[in-house]
N, CA, C and O atoms as a printed pandas DataFrame, in Angstrom:
     atom_number atom_name residue_name chain_id  residue_number  x_coord  y_coord  z_coord
0              1         N          MET        A               1   44.005 -193.214   38.267
1              2        CA          MET        A               1   45.117 -192.760   38.479
2              3         C          MET        A               1   45.892 -192.922   36.903
3              4         O          MET        A               1   45.868 -194.000   36.309
4              5         N          ALA        A               2   46.373 -192.050   36.500
5              6        CA          ALA        A               2   47.026 -191.810   35.238
6              7         C          ALA        A               2   48.457 -192.030   35.263
7              8         O          ALA        A               2   49.105 -191.337   36.047
8              9         N          ARG        A               3   49.160 -193.011   34.423
9             10        CA          ARG        A               3   50.693 -193.213   34.739
10            11         C          ARG        A               3   51.198 -192.483   33.447
11            12         O          ARG        A               3   50.781 -192.912   32.371
12            13         N          VAL        A               4   52.022 -191.462   33.458
13            14        CA          VAL        A               4   52.944 -190.962   32.758
14            15         C          VAL        A               4   54.359 -191.476   32.435
15            16         O          VAL        A               4   55.033 -191.265   33.443
16            17         N          VAL        A               5   55.086 -192.037   31.515
17            18        CA          VAL        A               5   56.345 -192.288   31.526
18            19         C          VAL        A               5   57.153 -191.527   30.980
19            20         O          VAL        A               5   56.685 -191.000   29.971
20            21         N          VAL        A               6   58.434 -191.174   31.283
21            22        CA          VAL        A               6   59.178 -190.411   30.907
22            23         C          VAL        A               6   60.888 -191.173   30.834
23            24         O          VAL        A               6   61.632 -191.588   31.722
24            25         N          ASP        A               7   61.015 -191.100   29.409
25            26        CA          ASP        A               7   62.288 -191.929   29.086
26            27         C          ASP        A               7   63.562 -190.632   28.710
27            28         O          ASP        A               7   63.518 -189.759   27.843
28            29         N          VAL        A               8   64.663 -190.932   29.748
29            30        CA          VAL        A               8   65.520 -189.852   29.216
30            31         C          VAL        A               8   66.685 -190.655   28.971
31            32         O          VAL        A               8   66.984 -191.593   29.709
32            33         N          MET        A               9   67.494 -190.254   27.755
33            34        CA          MET        A               9   68.514 -190.632   27.272
34            35         C          MET        A               9   69.475 -189.696   26.936
35            36         O          MET        A               9   69.159 -188.546   26.630
36            37         N          LEU        A              10   70.823 -190.152   26.971
37            38        CA          LEU        A              10   71.562 -189.020   26.258
38            39         C          LEU        A              10   71.492 -188.980   24.689
39            40         O          LEU        A              10   71.180 -189.918   23.956
40            41         N          LYS        A              11   71.890 -187.539   24.275
41            42        CA          LYS        A              11   71.689 -187.299   22.761
42            43         C          LYS        A              11   72.648 -188.194   22.221
43            44         O          LYS        A              11   73.659 -188.587   22.803
44            45         N          PRO        A              12   72.236 -188.529   20.951
45            46        CA          PRO        A              12   73.180 -189.571   20.070
46            47         C          PRO        A              12   74.725 -188.990   19.814
47            48         O          PRO        A              12   75.611 -189.746   19.414
48            49         N          GLU        A              13   74.921 -187.835   20.033
49            50        CA          GLU        A              13   76.391 -187.127   19.963
50            51         C          GLU        A              13   77.391 -187.054   21.335
51            52         O          GLU        A              13   78.503 -186.557   21.509
52            53         N          ILE        A              14   76.492 -187.762   22.189
53            54        CA          ILE        A              14   77.151 -187.510   23.604
54            55         C          ILE        A              14   77.600 -188.972   24.083
55            56         O          ILE        A              14   76.829 -189.912   24.273
56            57         N          LEU        A              15   78.989 -188.989   24.244
57            58        CA          LEU        A              15   79.471 -190.373   24.583
58            59         C          LEU        A              15   78.977 -190.692   25.638
59            60         O          LEU        A              15   78.733 -189.838   26.491
60            61         N          ASP        A              16   78.666 -192.240   25.858
61            62        CA          ASP        A              16   78.143 -192.767   26.749
62            63         C          ASP        A              16   79.019 -193.998   27.550
63            64         O          ASP        A              16   78.906 -195.181   27.230
64            65         N          PRO        A              17   79.775 -193.586   28.479
65            66        CA          PRO        A              17   80.827 -194.618   28.920
66            67         C          PRO        A              17   80.137 -195.672   29.527
67            68         O          PRO        A              17   80.608 -196.798   29.368
68            69         N          GLN        A              18   79.181 -195.548   30.149
69            70        CA          GLN        A              18   78.609 -196.852   30.825
70            71         C          GLN        A              18   77.986 -197.591   29.679
71            72         O          GLN        A              18   78.244 -198.790   29.788
72            73         N          GLY        A              19   77.319 -197.344   28.704
73            74        CA          GLY        A              19   76.986 -198.154   27.652
74            75         C          GLY        A              19   78.283 -198.694   27.010
75            76         O          GLY        A              19   78.327 -199.902   26.781
76            77         N          GLU        A              20   79.253 -197.985   26.723
77            78        CA          GLU        A              20   80.440 -198.636   26.253
78            79         C          GLU        A              20   80.975 -199.745   26.957
79            80         O          GLU        A              20   81.556 -200.711   26.462
80            81         N          ALA        A              21   80.674 -199.473   28.444
81            82        CA          ALA        A              21   81.073 -200.594   29.631
82            83         C          ALA        A              21   80.369 -201.963   29.557
83            84         O          ALA        A              21   80.899 -203.036   29.844
84            85         N          VAL        A              22   79.160 -201.790   29.153
85            86        CA          VAL        A              22   78.091 -202.850   28.854
86            87         C          VAL        A              22   78.502 -203.497   27.621
87            88         O          VAL        A              22   78.611 -204.723   27.608
88            89         N          LEU        A              23   78.775 -202.713   26.441
89            90        CA          LEU        A              23   78.987 -203.410   25.078
90            91         C          LEU        A              23   80.279 -204.278   25.237
91            92         O          LEU        A              23   80.472 -205.321   24.612
92            93         N          GLY        A              24   81.164 -203.714   26.169
93            94        CA          GLY        A              24   82.593 -204.517   26.251
94            95         C          GLY        A              24   82.620 -205.702   26.849
95            96         O          GLY        A              24   83.329 -206.645   26.497
96            97         N          ALA        A              25   81.643 -205.688   28.020
97            98        CA          ALA        A              25   81.180 -206.787   28.788
98            99         C          ALA        A              25   80.614 -208.009   28.219
99           100         O          ALA        A              25   80.921 -209.163   28.519
100          101         N          LEU        A              26   79.571 -207.538   27.183
101          102        CA          LEU        A              26   78.806 -208.557   26.473
102          103         C          LEU        A              26   79.633 -209.921   26.104
103          104         O          LEU        A              26   79.170 -211.025   26.392
104          105         N          PRO        A              27   80.790 -209.771   25.497
105          106        CA          PRO        A              27   81.623 -210.910   24.911
106          107         C          PRO        A              27   81.878 -211.857   26.020
107          108         O          PRO        A              27   81.709 -213.072   25.918
108          109         N          ARG        A              28   82.290 -211.251   27.079
109          110        CA          ARG        A              28   82.738 -211.942   28.137
110          111         C          ARG        A              28   81.408 -213.020   28.991
111          112         O          ARG        A              28   81.624 -213.948   29.770
112          113         N          ILE        A              29   80.254 -212.574   28.581
113          114        CA          ILE        A              29   79.229 -213.340   29.089
114          115         C          ILE        A              29   78.595 -214.257   27.949
115          116         O          ILE        A              29   77.592 -214.931   28.184
116          117         N          GLY        A              30   79.224 -214.255   26.696
117          118        CA          GLY        A              30   78.896 -215.165   25.766
118          119         C          GLY        A              30   77.703 -214.491   24.696
119          120         O          GLY        A              30   76.850 -215.152   24.103
120          121         N          VAL        A              31   77.884 -213.035   24.624
121          122        CA          VAL        A              31   76.791 -212.362   23.975
122          123         C          VAL        A              31   77.693 -211.745   22.683
123          124         O          VAL        A              31   78.719 -211.119   22.950
124          125         N          ASN        A              32   77.309 -211.926   21.365
125          126        CA          ASN        A              32   77.867 -211.515   20.643
126          127         C          ASN        A              32   76.968 -210.975   19.567
127          128         O          ASN        A              32   75.925 -211.607   19.396
128          129         N          GLY        A              33   77.197 -209.832   18.745
129          130        CA          GLY        A              33   76.204 -209.325   17.653
130          131         C          GLY        A              33   75.733 -208.152   18.195
131          132         O          GLY        A              33   75.122 -207.525   17.330
132          133         N          VAL        A              34   75.756 -207.530   19.359
133          134        CA          VAL        A              34   75.546 -206.276   19.842
134          135         C          VAL        A              34   76.309 -205.083   19.191
135          136         O          VAL        A              34   77.463 -205.106   19.619
136          137         N          SER        A              35   76.149 -204.218   18.465
137          138        CA          SER        A              35   76.913 -203.144   17.994
138          139         C          SER        A              35   76.765 -201.724   18.795
139          140         O          SER        A              35   77.645 -200.865   18.750
140          141         N          SER        A              36   75.786 -201.607   19.387
141          142        CA          SER        A              36   75.782 -200.357   20.345
142          143         C          SER        A              36   75.173 -200.647   21.674
143          144         O          SER        A              36   74.410 -201.613   21.654
144          145         N          VAL        A              37   75.299 -200.135   22.665
145          146        CA          VAL        A              37   74.483 -200.024   23.757
146          147         C          VAL        A              37   74.384 -198.506   24.358
147          148         O          VAL        A              37   75.376 -197.811   24.580
148          149         N          ARG        A              38   72.969 -198.082   24.599
149          150        CA          ARG        A              38   73.130 -196.652   25.476
150          151         C          ARG        A              38   72.321 -197.034   26.598
151          152         O          ARG        A              38   71.417 -197.870   26.594
152          153         N          ILE        A              39   72.826 -196.184   27.775
153          154        CA          ILE        A              39   72.031 -196.253   29.044
154          155         C          ILE        A              39   71.118 -195.134   29.202
155          156         O          ILE        A              39   71.516 -193.969   29.203
156          157         N          GLY        A              40   70.098 -195.415   29.312
157          158        CA          GLY        A              40   69.337 -194.319   29.900
158          159         C          GLY        A              40   68.349 -194.502   31.214
159          160         O          GLY        A              40   68.715 -195.400   31.972
160          161         N          ARG        A              41   67.212 -193.824   31.581
161          162        CA          ARG        A              41   66.553 -193.874   32.718
162          163         C          ARG        A              41   65.606 -193.662   32.339
163          164         O          ARG        A              41   65.409 -192.887   31.403
164          165         N          ARG        A              42   64.501 -194.449   33.110
165          166        CA          ARG        A              42   62.859 -194.517   32.905
166          167         C          ARG        A              42   62.569 -193.851   34.258
167          168         O          ARG        A              42   63.296 -193.974   35.244
168          169         N          VAL        A              43   61.430 -193.131   34.210
169          170        CA          VAL        A              43   60.874 -192.498   35.257
170          171         C          VAL        A              43   59.143 -192.419   34.802
171          172         O          VAL        A              43   58.638 -192.090   33.729
172          173         N          GLU        A              44   58.514 -192.859   36.079
173          174        CA          GLU        A              44   57.028 -192.998   35.875
174          175         C          GLU        A              44   56.524 -192.133   36.930
175          176         O          GLU        A              44   56.881 -192.093   38.107
176          177         N          LEU        A              45   55.681 -191.480   36.356
177          178        CA          LEU        A              45   54.842 -190.339   37.416
178          179         C          LEU        A              45   53.329 -190.701   37.605
179          180         O          LEU        A              45   52.684 -190.532   36.570
180          181         N          ASP        A              46   52.739 -191.073   38.475
181          182        CA          ASP        A              46   51.420 -191.257   38.686
182          183         C          ASP        A              46   50.712 -189.960   39.129
183          184         O          ASP        A              46   51.020 -189.381   40.171
184          185         N          PHE        A              47   49.756 -189.537   38.295
185          186        CA          PHE        A              47   48.824 -188.202   38.431
186          187         C          PHE        A              47   47.538 -188.633   39.205
187          188         O          PHE        A              47   47.031 -189.732   38.976
188          189         N          ASP        A              48   47.110 -187.936   39.946
189          190        CA          ASP        A              48   45.666 -187.973   40.673
190          191         C          ASP        A              48   44.473 -188.221   39.360
191          192         O          ASP        A              48   44.661 -187.620   38.302
192          193         N          ASP        A              49   43.581 -188.892   39.472
193          194        CA          ASP        A              49   42.700 -188.851   38.424
194          195         C          ASP        A              49   42.062 -187.531   37.834
195          196         O          ASP        A              49   41.702 -187.319   36.676
196          197         N          ASP        A              50   42.017 -186.655   38.997
197          198        CA          ASP        A              50   41.394 -185.257   38.338
198          199         C          ASP        A              50   42.399 -184.102   37.747
199          200         O          ASP        A              50   42.035 -182.952   37.502
200          201         N          ALA        A              51   43.664 -184.587   37.571
201          202        CA          ALA        A              51   44.915 -184.061   37.029
202          203         C          ALA        A              51   44.412 -183.818   35.769
203          204         O          ALA        A              51   43.643 -184.672   35.328
204          205         N          THR        A              52   44.715 -182.642   34.928
205          206        CA          THR        A              52   44.631 -182.011   33.899
206          207         C          THR        A              52   45.751 -181.623   33.035
207          208         O          THR        A              52   46.770 -181.181   33.567
208          209         N          ASP        A              53   45.668 -181.750   31.670
209          210        CA          ASP        A              53   46.752 -181.475   31.079
210          211         C          ASP        A              53   48.352 -182.212   31.342
211          212         O          ASP        A              53   49.390 -181.601   31.596
212          213         N          LEU        A              54   48.191 -183.557   31.206
213          214        CA          LEU        A              54   49.123 -184.247   32.003
214          215         C          LEU        A              54   50.371 -184.212   31.055
215          216         O          LEU        A              54   51.453 -184.119   31.635
216          217         N          GLU        A              55   50.391 -184.278   29.575
217          218        CA          GLU        A              55   51.441 -184.104   28.737
218          219         C          GLU        A              55   52.133 -182.787   29.015
219          220         O          GLU        A              55   53.360 -182.860   29.084
220          221         N          ARG        A              56   51.633 -181.705   29.172
221          222        CA          ARG        A              56   52.099 -180.562   29.332
222          223         C          ARG        A              56   52.768 -180.265   30.804
223          224         O          ARG        A              56   53.823 -179.637   30.896
224          225         N          GLN        A              57   52.095 -180.746   31.887
225          226        CA          GLN        A              57   52.815 -180.727   33.079
226          227         C          GLN        A              57   53.816 -181.712   33.021
227          228         O          GLN        A              57   54.784 -181.540   33.762
228          229         N          THR        A              58   53.789 -182.914   32.149
229          230        CA          THR        A              58   54.985 -183.603   32.238
230          231         C          THR        A              58   56.298 -183.417   31.791
231          232         O          THR        A              58   57.383 -183.787   32.238
232          233         N          ARG        A              59   55.881 -182.598   30.565
233          234        CA          ARG        A              59   57.169 -181.668   29.647
234          235         C          ARG        A              59   57.783 -180.867   30.496
235          236         O          ARG        A              59   58.998 -180.688   30.584
236          237         N          ILE        A              60   56.818 -180.315   31.213
237          238        CA          ILE        A              60   57.847 -179.009   32.364
238          239         C          ILE        A              60   58.531 -179.751   33.361
239          240         O          ILE        A              60   59.707 -179.530   33.649
240          241         N          ILE        A              61   57.844 -180.608   33.888
241          242        CA          ILE        A              61   58.730 -181.672   34.915
242          243         C          ILE        A              61   59.922 -182.275   34.314
243          244         O          ILE        A              61   61.028 -182.221   34.851
244          245         N          ALA        A              62   59.718 -182.778   33.336
245          246        CA          ALA        A              62   60.909 -183.570   32.534
246          247         C          ALA        A              62   61.973 -182.253   32.239
247          248         O          ALA        A              62   63.066 -182.402   32.785
248          249         N          ASP        A              63   61.805 -180.972   31.444
249          250        CA          ASP        A              63   62.561 -180.353   30.946
250          251         C          ASP        A              63   63.142 -179.600   32.316
251          252         O          ASP        A              63   64.309 -179.207   32.290
252          253         N          LYS        A              64   62.332 -179.397   33.512
253          254        CA          LYS        A              64   63.082 -178.791   34.329
254          255         C          LYS        A              64   63.794 -179.639   35.394
255          256         O          LYS        A              64   64.777 -179.204   35.992
256          257         N          LEU        A              65   63.278 -180.856   35.619
257          258        CA          LEU        A              65   63.761 -181.548   36.784
258          259         C          LEU        A              65   64.530 -182.938   36.332
259          260         O          LEU        A              65   65.470 -183.480   36.914
260          261         N          LEU        A              66   63.904 -183.330   35.207
261          262        CA          LEU        A              66   64.488 -184.843   34.995
262          263         C          LEU        A              66   65.578 -184.900   33.996
263          264         O          LEU        A              66   66.571 -185.613   34.142
264          265         N          ALA        A              67   65.327 -183.976   32.769
265          266        CA          ALA        A              67   66.554 -184.163   32.074
266          267         C          ALA        A              67   67.507 -182.856   32.046
267          268         O          ALA        A              67   67.208 -181.793   32.590
268          269         N          ASN        A              68   68.659 -183.091   31.353
269          270        CA          ASN        A              68   69.495 -182.022   31.224
270          271         C          ASN        A              68   69.385 -181.618   29.767
271          272         O          ASN        A              68   70.026 -182.330   28.995
272          273         N          PRO        A              69   68.644 -180.532   29.196
273          274        CA          PRO        A              69   68.537 -180.484   27.913
274          275         C          PRO        A              69   69.565 -180.210   27.165
275          276         O          PRO        A              69   69.302 -180.200   25.963
276          277         N          VAL        A              70   70.853 -179.940   27.504
277          278        CA          VAL        A              70   72.295 -179.896   27.023
278          279         C          VAL        A              70   72.667 -181.155   26.429
279          280         O          VAL        A              70   73.157 -181.260   25.305
280          281         N          ILE        A              71   72.419 -182.118   27.223
281          282        CA          ILE        A              71   72.997 -183.549   26.802
282          283         C          ILE        A              71   72.283 -184.632   26.510
283          284         O          ILE        A              71   72.616 -185.617   25.850
284          285         N          GLU        A              72   70.695 -184.247   27.353
285          286        CA          GLU        A              72   69.778 -185.334   26.959
286          287         C          GLU        A              72   68.559 -184.968   26.201
287          288         O          GLU        A              72   68.115 -183.831   26.040
288          289         N          ASP        A              73   68.020 -186.225   25.703
289          290        CA          ASP        A              73   66.876 -186.025   25.141
290          291         C          ASP        A              73   65.704 -186.511   26.294
291          292         O          ASP        A              73   66.118 -186.976   27.356
292          293         N          PHE        A              74   64.260 -186.394   26.062
293          294        CA          PHE        A              74   63.451 -186.864   26.863
294          295         C          PHE        A              74   62.207 -187.329   25.657
295          296         O          PHE        A              74   62.004 -186.629   24.665
296          297         N          HIS        A              75   61.411 -188.658   25.945
297          298        CA          HIS        A              75   60.167 -189.036   25.372
298          299         C          HIS        A              75   59.025 -189.148   26.465
299          300         O          HIS        A              75   59.232 -189.852   27.454
300          301         N          ILE        A              76   57.926 -188.531   26.327
301          302        CA          ILE        A              76   56.767 -188.634   26.901
302          303         C          ILE        A              76   55.776 -189.697   26.454
303          304         O          ILE        A              76   55.297 -189.648   25.321
304          305         N          SER        A              77   55.444 -190.697   27.353
305          306        CA          SER        A              77   54.475 -191.410   26.818
306          307         C          SER        A              77   53.039 -191.705   28.066
307          308         O          SER        A              77   53.403 -192.006   29.202
308          309         N          VAL        A              78   51.957 -191.638   27.882
309          310        CA          VAL        A              78   50.821 -192.294   28.598
310          311         C          VAL        A              78   50.701 -193.720   28.786
311          312         O          VAL        A              78   50.379 -194.432   27.834
312          313         N          ALA        A              79   50.968 -194.276   30.113
313          314        CA          ALA        A              79   50.813 -195.963   30.043
314          315         C          ALA        A              79   49.517 -196.238   29.800
315          316         O          ALA        A              79   48.595 -195.502   30.151
316          317         N          ALA        A              80   49.376 -197.378   29.149
317          318        CA          ALA        A              80   47.973 -197.993   29.154
318          319         C          ALA        A              80   47.561 -198.353   30.736
319          320         O          ALA        A              80   48.314 -198.900   31.542
320          321         N          GLU        A              81   46.223 -197.926   30.983
321          322        CA          GLU        A              81   45.912 -198.364   32.411
322          323         C          GLU        A              81   45.496 -200.082   32.374
323          324         O          GLU        A              81   44.822 -200.628   31.501
324          325         N          ASP        A              82   46.110 -200.734   33.589
325          326        CA          ASP        A              82   45.832 -201.970   33.586
326          327         C          ASP        A              82   44.282 -202.201   33.764
327          328         O          ASP        A              82   43.551 -201.449   34.409
328          329         N          ALA        A              83   43.890 -203.310   33.124
329          330        CA          ALA        A              83   42.655 -203.950   33.075
330          331         C          ALA        A              83   42.561 -204.806   34.545
331          332         O          ALA        A              83   43.171 -205.856   34.745
332          333         N          ALA        A              84   41.761 -204.207   35.429
333          334        CA          ALA        A              84   41.642 -205.441   36.600
334          335         C          ALA        A              84   40.364 -206.525   36.479
335          336         O          ALA        A              84   40.242 -207.430   37.304
């Protein structure tokens, strides 16, 4: 089985209110020195062993279903297989 990971993040020019809320809360829990927080999401896709052209298929999935290309960017990576 092949695992492909898609990380979706807001584009840098888009305000991130959730990230700002976390940034504002950090001093209240004793964490200082963090200058920026951006919140995103990670999606893991498991493909069958016989699936081909995983990156192309994943790019279609990410572009059409997982990310809003107007305000979000995505990065695709193939996860390393665990050694059993």
